[in-house]
C-alpha positions in Angstrom: -11.2 10.7 13.1 -13.3 10.5 9.7 -14.7 13.6 8.1 -16.9 14.3 5.5 -18.6 17.5 3.9 -16.0 20.2 5.2 -14.3 22.7 4.2 -10.5 22.0 2.6 -9.3 24.5 5.6 -11.1 22.6 7.9 -9.7 19.4 6.7 -5.6 20.6 6.7 -6.6 21.5 10.0 -7.6 18.8 12.0 -5.2 16.4 10.0 -2.8 18.8 11.4 -3.5 18.3 14.9 -4.4 14.9 14.2 -0.9 13.9 12.8 0.8 16.1 16.0 -1.0 13.8 18.4 -0.6 10.1 16.5 -4.2 9.7 15.4 -5.4 7.9 12.3 -7.4 11.1 10.2 -9.8 10.0 6.9 -11.4 12.1 4.8 -13.4 12.2 1.6 -16.3 13.1 -0.3 -18.5 13.0 -3.3 -19.5 15.3 -6.0 -21.4 13.6 -8.5 -19.5 11.0 -10.1 -16.3 12.0 -8.8 -14.9 11.7 -5.3 -11.8 11.5 -3.2 -10.9 9.8 -0.2 -7.6 10.4 2.1 -5.8 8.8 4.6 -3.3 10.1 6.8 -2.1 6.8 9.1 1.1 8.0 10.4 3.6 5.9 11.2 2.0 2.1 10.6 3.6 -1.3 9.7 1.8 -3.3 6.9 2.2 -6.9 6.1 2.0 -7.2 1.7 1.6 -10.8 -0.1 4.2 -11.4 -3.0 4.8 -14.0 -5.3 7.7 -16.4 -4.0 10.4 -16.9 -6.5 11.8 -20.0 -7.3 15.7 -20.4 -7.8 16.9 -21.7 -11.1 19.2 -25.0 -10.4 23.0 -24.9 -11.1 22.3 -27.5 -13.5 22.3 -27.2 -17.4 21.3 -23.4 -18.8 20.4 -23.9 -22.5 20.5 -20.1 -22.9 18.5 -17.0 -21.6 15.1 -18.5 -21.0 17.2 -21.1 -18.1 18.9 -18.1 -17.0 15.7 -16.1 -16.0 14.1 -16.5 -12.4 10.8 -18.5 -12.4 8.0 -17.4 -10.4 5.9 -19.9 -8.6 2.1 -18.3 -8.9 0.5 -21.1 -6.4 3.6 -19.8 -3.6 3.6 -16.5 -1.7 5.8 -14.9 1.0 4.3 -12.5 3.2 6.7 -9.0 3.3 6.4 -6.5 6.5 6.7 -3.1 5.4 
């Protein structure tokens, strides 16, 4: 359900009905240069892409720099949430 140009009371009432019945709900409006958007998606799963952290080799450790995890910018992993 998508709503625009509604009173706050109408939006809250319709969102409660949608939420209770497992229906996704979107609302928004624009006031000149300002606007807002709200989405109630209930329980849902999504995938987030995160940079892969390379493990530091257990060889020579010359100081704090060697102990820090290194980020591999070219490699990413997908995390389901």
